[in-house]
C-alpha positions in Angstrom: -11.4 32.2 87.3 -9.3 29.1 88.1 -12.4 27.2 89.2 -14.1 28.1 86.0 -11.2 26.9 83.9 -11.0 23.6 86.0 -14.7 23.0 85.5 -14.5 23.7 81.8 -11.4 21.5 81.5 -13.1 18.6 83.4 -16.1 18.7 81.1 -13.8 18.7 78.1 -11.8 15.8 79.5 -14.9 13.9 80.2 -15.9 14.5 76.6 -12.6 13.2 75.4 -12.8 10.2 77.7 -16.3 9.5 76.4 -15.0 9.6 72.8 -12.1 7.3 73.7 -14.0 4.8 75.9 -17.7 5.0 75.3 -17.5 5.6 71.6 -15.1 2.7 71.2 -17.4 0.4 73.2 -20.4 1.5 71.0 -18.4 0.9 67.8 -17.3 -2.6 68.9 -20.9 -3.5 70.0 -22.2 -2.3 66.6 -19.6 -4.4 64.8 -20.5 -7.5 66.8 -24.2 -6.7 66.2 -23.6 -6.6 62.4 -21.8 -10.0 62.6 -24.8 -11.4 64.4 -27.2 -9.9 61.9 -25.2 -11.3 58.9 -25.2 -14.8 60.4 -28.9 -14.6 61.3 -29.9 -13.5 57.8 -27.9 -16.2 56.1 -29.3 -18.9 58.5 -32.8 -17.6 57.8 -32.4 -17.7 54.0 -31.1 -21.3 54.2 -34.3 -22.3 56.1 -36.6 -20.4 53.7 -37.6 -23.6 51.8 -39.2 -24.8 55.1 -41.4 -21.7 55.3 -41.4 -18.3 56.9 -41.7 -19.6 60.5 -38.7 -21.8 60.0 -36.7 -18.9 58.6 -37.6 -16.7 61.6 -36.7 -19.4 64.1 -33.4 -20.1 62.4 -32.5 -16.4 62.5 -33.4 -16.2 66.2 -31.3 -19.3 67.0 -28.3 -18.1 65.1 -28.5 -14.6 66.6 -28.6 -16.0 70.1 -25.4 -17.8 69.5 -23.6 -14.4 68.9 -22.9 -11.7 71.5 -22.8 -7.9 71.4 -21.1 -6.1 74.3 -21.0 -9.4 76.2 -24.7 -10.3 75.9 -26.5 -12.7 73.6 -28.3 -11.0 70.7 -32.0 -11.5 70.7 -34.4 -11.0 67.8 -38.1 -10.4 67.9 -40.2 -12.0 65.2 -40.7 -8.5 63.8 -37.0 -8.1 63.4 -36.9 -10.8 60.7 -38.7 -9.9 57.5 -39.1 -12.3 54.6 -39.3 -10.8 51.2 -37.5 -10.5 47.8 -34.3 -9.0 46.5 -34.7 -7.4 43.1 -31.7 -6.7 40.8 -32.0 -3.7 38.5 -30.9 -4.9 35.1 -29.4 -1.5 34.2 -27.6 -0.5 37.4 -27.2 -3.9 38.9 -28.2 -2.4 42.2 -30.5 -4.4 44.5 -33.6 -3.5 46.4 -35.3 -5.4 49.3 -39.1 -5.6 49.5 -41.2 -7.5 52.0 -43.3 -10.2 50.5 -43.2 -10.7 46.8 -42.6 -13.7 44.6 -39.1 -14.7 43.4 -38.5 -15.6 39.7 -35.0 -16.9 40.1 -33.7 -14.5 37.4 -33.8 -11.0 38.7 -35.9 -11.4 41.8 -34.7 -13.7 44.6 -36.0 -14.9 47.9 -34.5 -12.9 50.7 -34.6 -12.2 54.4 -33.8 -8.8 56.1 -32.7 -9.0 59.8 -32.4 -6.0 62.1 -30.5 -6.6 65.3 -31.0 -4.1 68.1 -29.5 -2.9 71.4 -31.9 -0.1 72.3 -33.4 1.6 75.3 -36.9 0.6 74.1 -35.9 -3.0 74.6 -33.9 -2.4 77.7 -30.7 -3.5 75.9 -29.1 -0.2 75.0 -25.3 0.0 75.4 -24.5 1.6 78.9 -22.1 4.6 78.8 -19.5 5.4 81.5 -18.0 8.8 81.1 -20.8 10.2 79.0 -23.3 9.5 81.8 -21.7 12.4 83.7 -22.8 14.6 80.8 -26.3 13.2 80.9 -26.1 10.5 78.2 -26.5 7.2 80.1 -27.0 4.8 77.2 -26.7 4.6 73.4 -29.0 2.8 71.0 -27.2 0.6 68.4 -28.8 -1.3 65.5 -27.4 -3.3 62.6 -29.3 -4.5 59.5 -28.3 -7.3 57.1 -30.1 -8.8 54.1 -29.3 -12.2 52.6 -30.7 -13.8 49.5 -31.2 -17.3 48.2 -29.9 -16.9 44.7 -30.6 -19.7 42.2 -27.3 -20.3 40.3 -28.0 -23.6 38.5 -30.8 -25.9 37.6 -30.9 -29.2 35.7 -33.4 -32.0 35.1 -32.1 -35.5 34.6 -33.1 -39.2 34.6 -31.7 -41.4 37.4 -31.7 -45.0 36.3 -32.7 -47.7 38.7 -29.6 -49.6 37.4 -27.3 -47.0 39.1 -25.1 -48.6 41.8 -24.2 -45.6 44.0 -21.1 -47.3 45.3 -19.6 -47.2 41.8 -19.9 -43.4 41.6 -16.8 -41.9 40.0 -15.2 -45.3 39.5 -13.4 -46.1 36.2 -15.0 -48.4 33.6 -14.7 -52.1 34.7 -14.7 -51.5 38.4 -16.4 -54.3 40.3 -19.0 -53.9 42.9 -21.0 -56.3 45.2 -18.1 -58.8 45.2 -17.9 -61.3 46.7 -21.7 -61.8 46.8 -21.7 -65.6 46.9 -25.1 -65.7 48.7 -26.7 -64.6 45.5 -24.8 -66.8 43.0 -27.5 -68.8 41.3 -29.3 -69.4 38.1 -31.5 -66.5 38.9 -28.5 -64.3 39.5 -25.9 -65.3 36.9 -23.7 -62.2 37.5 -23.1 -61.7 41.2 -20.8 -58.7 40.4 -22.0 -55.2 39.6 -19.6 -53.7 37.0 -19.1 -50.1 36.3 -19.8 -49.4 32.6 -19.6 -46.4 30.3 -20.5 -43.4 32.5 -22.0 -41.6 29.5 -24.8 -44.2 29.1 -27.8 -44.6 31.5 -29.4 -47.9 30.9 -33.2 -47.7 31.0 -33.2 -44.1 30.0 -35.6 -43.2 27.2 -33.8 -43.6 23.9 -31.0 -45.6 25.6 -30.2 -49.3 25.7 -33.3 -51.3 26.8 -35.5 -48.2 26.6 -38.4 -50.2 25.1 -39.0 -52.0 28.4 -37.1 -49.7 30.7 -34.3 -52.1 31.4 -31.8 -54.3 29.7 -32.8 -57.5 28.1 -31.2 -60.6 29.8 -31.0 -62.7 26.6 -29.1 -60.1 24.6 -27.5 -57.7 27.1 -26.0 -60.1 29.7 -24.8 -63.1 27.6 -21.3 -61.7 27.2 -21.0 -60.3 30.7 -20.6 -56.9 29.2 -20.1 -53.9 31.4 -23.2 -52.5 33.0 -24.6 -50.7 36.1 -23.1 -47.4 35.2 -24.0 -44.4 37.3 -24.3 -41.0 35.8 -22.8 -37.9 37.4 -25.7 -35.4 37.9 -25.0 -32.7 35.3 -24.6 -29.9 37.9 -21.3 -28.5 39.1 -21.9 -28.2 42.8 -20.3 -25.5 44.9 -19.3 -26.1 48.5 -21.4 -24.0 50.9 -24.3 -23.7 48.5 -27.6 -25.7 49.0 -29.6 -27.9 46.7 -33.2 -28.8 46.5 -35.0 -31.5 44.5 -38.3 -30.9 42.8 -40.6 -32.4 40.2 -39.5 -36.0 41.1 -41.5 -38.6 39.2 -41.2 -42.2 38.2 -40.9 -45.7 39.8 -37.9 -47.9 40.5 -38.0 -51.7 41.1 -35.3 -54.2 41.9 -37.4 -57.3 40.9 -37.3 -56.7 37.1 -41.0 -55.8 36.8 -43.6 -53.5 38.3 -45.8 -56.0 40.1 -46.5 -54.1 43.3 -45.6 -55.2 46.8 -42.1 -55.4 48.0 -39.7 -53.5 45.8 -42.2 -51.5 44.0 -42.0 -48.0 45.5 -42.3 -44.4 44.8 -39.3 -42.1 44.9 -40.1 -40.9 48.4 -39.7 -44.4 49.9 -42.6 -43.9 52.3 -45.3 -46.1 50.9 -47.2 -45.9 54.2 -44.1 -47.1 56.1 -44.2 -50.6 54.5 -41.0 -50.3 52.4 -38.3 -52.8 53.1 -35.2 -51.4 54.7 -31.9 -52.3 53.2 -28.1 -51.6 53.3 -25.2 -52.2 50.9 -24.2 -55.9 51.1 -20.7 -55.3 49.7 -20.0 -52.8 52.5 -19.8 -55.8 54.8 -19.4 -58.9 52.5 -18.9 -61.2 55.5 -22.3 -60.5 56.9 -25.4 -62.4 55.8 -27.0 -60.9 52.6 -29.8 -58.5 53.5 -28.3 -57.4 56.9 -29.2 -53.8 57.6 -26.3 -51.8 59.1 -24.5 -48.4 58.7 -21.1 -50.0 59.3 -18.6 -50.6 56.5 -18.0 -49.0 53.2 -17.6 -49.8 49.5 -15.0 -48.0 47.3 -14.7 -45.4 50.0 -18.4 -44.5 50.1 -20.2 -45.1 53.4 -23.0 -47.6 54.0 -26.5 -46.5 54.8 -29.9 -47.8 55.9 -32.8 -46.6 53.7 -35.9 -48.0 52.0 -35.3 -50.4 49.1 -35.4 -48.6 45.7 -35.5 -45.1 47.2 -33.4 -42.4 45.6 -30.1 -41.6 47.3 -27.0 -39.5 46.6 -23.4 -38.9 47.3 -21.0 -35.9 46.9 -17.4 -36.5 45.6 -14.5 -34.2 44.6 -12.8 -34.7 41.3 -11.5 -38.2 42.2 -13.0 -41.5 43.2 -13.7 -41.9 46.9 -11.2 -44.7 47.2 -8.3 -42.7 45.8 -5.7 -43.1 48.5 -3.7 -40.2 47.2 -6.6 -37.8 47.8 -6.3 -36.3 51.3 -10.1 -35.5 51.2 -10.7 -39.2 51.5 -8.5 -40.2 54.4 -11.2 -42.6 55.8 -14.7 -43.5 54.8 -17.3 -41.4 56.6 -19.8 -42.7 59.2 -22.8 -44.3 57.7 -26.2 -42.7 58.1 -29.4 -44.4 59.4 -32.7 -43.4 57.7 -34.7 -46.4 58.9 -37.3 -44.2 60.7 -39.8 -41.8 59.2 -38.4 -39.1 61.5 -34.9 -39.5 60.0 -36.2 -39.4 56.5 -38.2 -36.2 57.4 -35.1 -34.1 57.8 -35.5 -30.5 56.6 -31.8 -29.7 56.3 -29.1 -32.3 55.8 -25.3 -31.7 55.9 -23.6 -34.8 54.4 -19.9 -35.1 54.3 -17.8 -35.9 51.2 -18.3 -39.6 50.2 -21.2 -40.0 52.7 -24.2 -41.6 51.1 -27.5 -40.0 52.0 -31.3 -40.4 51.5 -32.9 -38.2 48.9 -36.4 -39.6 48.3 -38.6 -37.1 46.5 -37.0 -34.1 48.0 -39.8 -33.5 50.5 -40.8 -34.7 53.9 -43.9 -36.8 54.4 -45.8 -33.6 55.1 -44.6 -32.0 51.8 -42.1 -29.7 53.3 -39.2 -28.9 50.9 -35.9 -30.5 52.0 -32.5 -28.7 51.7 -29.2 -30.4 51.3 -26.0 -28.5 52.0 -23.0 -29.1 49.6 -20.0 -30.2 51.7 -16.5 -28.8 51.6 -14.3 -29.8 48.6 -17.3 -31.3 46.7 -17.4 -30.8 42.9 -19.7 -33.6 41.8 -23.1 -35.0 42.8 -24.2 -38.6 42.0 -27.8 -39.9 42.3 -28.9 -43.5 42.2 -31.4 -45.9 43.7 -31.0 -48.3 46.7 -30.4 -52.0 46.2 -28.2 -54.3 48.2 -26.6 -56.1 45.2 -26.9 -56.8 41.5 -28.5 -53.7 40.0 -28.5 -55.3 36.5 -32.1 -56.6 36.6 -33.6 -53.4 38.1 -36.1 -51.4 36.0 -37.4 -47.9 35.8 -35.9 -44.9 37.6 -36.7 -41.3 38.4 -36.7 -38.0 36.7 -35.7 -35.1 39.0 -34.9 -31.4 38.8 -32.2 -30.1 41.1 -31.8 -26.4 41.8 -28.6 -25.1 43.4 -28.8 -22.0 45.5 -26.0 -19.7 46.7 -26.6 -18.0 50.0 -25.4 -14.4 49.6 -25.3 -11.5 51.9 -26.5 -8.7 49.6 -26.9 -5.7 51.9 
């Protein structure tokens, strides 16, 4: 009888040990697996604009950087499903469906990721005490769904007379000074001066709209303020992503569309023949036309990109040269977009006050580009590239920007 009681007690104790040790291990592994699935789903959604293959690859890479029960999480391609997330207008509940087309209102692009530690994949969680009772492993799975929710969209004209380095600056701020190398009869005003931020010169219906730019004989004779840059009418949210679409127009820094140097499309490709240029004022001691990523102007970094191509910068609620703003302790490192490979980025993570190449929002192979909104950013400015004296530029671009919020929905 004593032996029977001992055997029964041992079995019971093993059961309790399994609950305490093995179950705890399984619960921790499942929690870690869910964290990996969440991260993988969000990474996949961020890469969706580059296509399904890019989304799957991003999910696999992100999952592998996480561990469950001490081992890296691996995803098969079949574990990453691209589809849509549909919101019920009455109940506000959501449903995931594979495939489908998003409309940006009630149906959104989404990715469902299932992370597994199973016997079928030889990755099941091994059990210690439960193995005595015949249960050697335990299957664990975790599923997460993330959606790319369009939260804002706006279309706006970006004038070619927009000096990006005057972004956020008060009326009357000087740019491109000193620029003595260009002080001549052909360049009567070597300074770019911030004007009224509510006026975009060259915009249809605005000053100079008849010819697309200001008229020298009437607009420059009193050295009035010019070269304003408009804040893009989109309240950006840190951590969200933005995409440009429907970019059209031409920008020229020579005062006329005659073709050749300076006459370029928004993408700045032009079969690779575009002149590369930097901001002269970022390094006023260097010879005009020097291409370099060093230096800054008004706290905004320098850059190397094709002449007249569209570019952007994120700021917080203050100008980038506001010394009292701890977000602008030093000017960020300048970026180099002098090669086609650099301009063909699929995802870009600029920092606050770091100027970056925008182009037409697509790579040279027509892949949609994604730009991540940096921490503390509240404003986006878009302009065109010129080394100095934007006042005689003509044209500009019309662009639609859509901001997406990456949300874990299930």
